[in-house]
C-alpha positions in Angstrom: 120.4 128.8 60.8 121.7 130.3 64.0 119.8 129.0 67.0 118.9 131.5 69.8 120.1 134.5 67.9 120.1 137.5 70.2 119.9 140.5 67.8 120.4 143.1 70.5 123.7 141.5 71.8 124.8 141.1 68.2 124.2 144.8 67.4 125.8 145.9 70.6 128.9 143.8 69.9 129.3 144.8 66.3 128.2 148.4 66.0 130.0 151.5 67.4 126.8 153.2 68.6 128.4 156.6 68.9 129.6 156.5 65.3 128.4 153.8 63.0 131.0 154.5 60.4 133.7 153.7 63.0 132.4 150.1 63.3 134.9 147.5 62.1 132.7 146.2 59.3 131.4 149.5 58.0 130.9 149.2 54.2 129.3 152.5 53.4 125.9 154.1 52.9 123.5 155.5 50.3 121.5 158.7 50.3 118.6 160.0 48.3 119.4 162.3 45.4 115.7 163.1 44.8 114.4 164.3 48.1 113.4 163.6 51.6 111.3 160.5 51.9 110.8 160.0 48.1 108.8 156.8 47.8 111.0 155.5 44.9 113.9 155.5 47.5 111.8 153.7 50.1 111.0 151.1 47.4 114.7 150.8 46.6 115.6 150.5 50.3 113.0 147.7 50.7 114.4 146.0 47.6 117.9 146.1 49.2 116.6 144.7 52.5 115.0 141.8 50.7 118.2 140.7 49.2 120.3 140.9 52.3 118.0 140.0 55.1 115.1 137.7 54.4 113.4 136.9 57.7 114.9 140.0 59.2 115.0 141.0 62.8 114.5 144.6 63.8 116.2 146.1 66.8 115.1 149.5 68.1 115.8 151.9 70.9 114.0 154.9 69.1 112.1 157.3 71.3 110.1 160.4 70.8 110.2 162.7 73.8 107.1 164.6 75.0 103.9 165.6 73.3 103.2 163.9 70.0 101.2 166.9 68.7 104.2 169.1 69.3 106.5 166.6 67.7 104.3 166.6 64.6 104.3 170.4 64.5 108.1 170.7 65.0 108.9 168.3 62.2 106.0 169.4 60.0 104.7 165.8 59.7 102.0 165.2 57.2 98.9 163.2 58.1 100.5 160.2 56.5 103.7 160.7 58.5 101.6 160.9 61.7 99.8 157.6 60.8 103.1 155.9 60.2 104.6 157.2 63.5 101.5 156.1 65.4 101.5 152.6 63.9 105.2 152.3 64.9 104.3 153.3 68.4 101.5 150.8 68.5 103.8 148.0 67.3 106.4 149.0 70.0 109.1 150.0 67.6 109.1 153.6 68.8 108.5 154.6 72.4 106.8 157.9 73.4 108.5 158.9 76.6 108.2 162.0 78.8 111.7 162.6 79.8 115.4 162.1 78.8 115.9 160.2 82.1 114.0 157.2 80.8 116.0 154.1 79.8 117.9 154.5 76.5 118.4 150.8 76.0 117.0 148.8 73.2 113.3 148.0 73.8 112.3 146.1 70.7 113.7 143.0 69.1 111.7 140.9 66.7 110.4 140.2 63.3 107.8 142.4 61.8 105.5 142.4 58.7 106.7 143.8 55.4 104.3 146.7 55.9 105.7 147.5 59.3 109.3 147.2 57.9 108.4 149.7 55.2 107.0 152.1 57.8 110.1 151.7 60.0 112.5 152.4 57.1 110.3 155.3 55.8 110.0 156.9 59.2 113.6 156.7 60.1 114.9 157.8 56.7 112.5 160.7 56.2 111.9 162.1 59.7 114.9 163.8 61.2 115.9 164.1 64.8 114.9 160.7 66.1 116.6 159.7 69.3 118.7 156.6 69.5 119.0 153.6 67.2 117.2 151.4 64.8 118.7 148.4 62.9 117.7 145.5 60.7 119.7 142.3 60.6 119.5 138.5 60.6 121.8 135.7 61.8 122.4 134.3 58.4 123.6 137.4 56.5 125.7 138.9 59.3 124.9 142.2 57.7 123.5 145.1 59.7 121.5 147.7 57.8 120.4 151.0 59.4 118.0 153.6 58.0 119.3 157.1 58.7 117.8 160.5 58.7 119.6 161.7 55.6 117.0 159.6 53.7 119.3 156.6 53.2 120.7 153.3 54.5 124.0 152.4 56.0 125.7 149.0 55.9 127.9 147.2 58.4 129.1 143.6 57.6 130.2 141.4 60.5 132.0 138.7 58.5 135.1 139.7 56.6 134.9 136.6 54.5 131.7 137.9 52.9 133.1 141.4 52.3 133.8 141.0 48.5 130.4 139.3 47.7 128.5 141.9 49.7 130.4 144.8 48.2 129.7 143.5 44.7 126.0 143.3 45.6 126.0 146.9 46.9 127.8 148.1 43.7 125.0 146.4 41.6 122.5 148.3 43.6 124.5 151.5 43.1 124.3 150.9 39.3 120.6 150.0 39.4 119.5 153.0 41.5 122.1 155.6 40.3 119.3 158.0 39.2 117.8 158.3 42.7 120.5 157.1 45.2 124.1 158.2 45.7 126.3 155.4 47.2 129.5 156.0 49.2 131.0 152.5 49.5 134.3 151.1 50.7 136.3 148.9 48.4 
């Protein structure tokens, strides 16, 4: 176990924040074939997170600018989406800010419940146009997973020695979820 793991510094040192796919350890991503926020996909995403990152740490700099009611109207959020968004705001994973001038740095680092993790993945992968970044990682796996707004997950591995094993696991998931997810993986 890594002592004094600083997930924010780890993310900042390993991820090219302007283009995740330009990160040295980028492995690929998966997207939903069956629709925006399909719960089968969210279940598959949570299954993948369970394999790679038990005792995960979430890092977030996600912000929603302005009036939350206007945000809900603009993105046609359902009542359930609004409840998820509001829970994430209450937990501190998403900030509601009034201007673009407010700090864009990471504001959340910590472990969260499985329910909150599900909300975090669901919201990021099914609600477009979120500002800034959200990642899931842990010190043992050296894998960084990020939900993205194309209803999918991306994968960045920070230890080249684990590349083959991790790629094999991702290919197993690609086979398991081929009906609902499309994987684009490096070899």
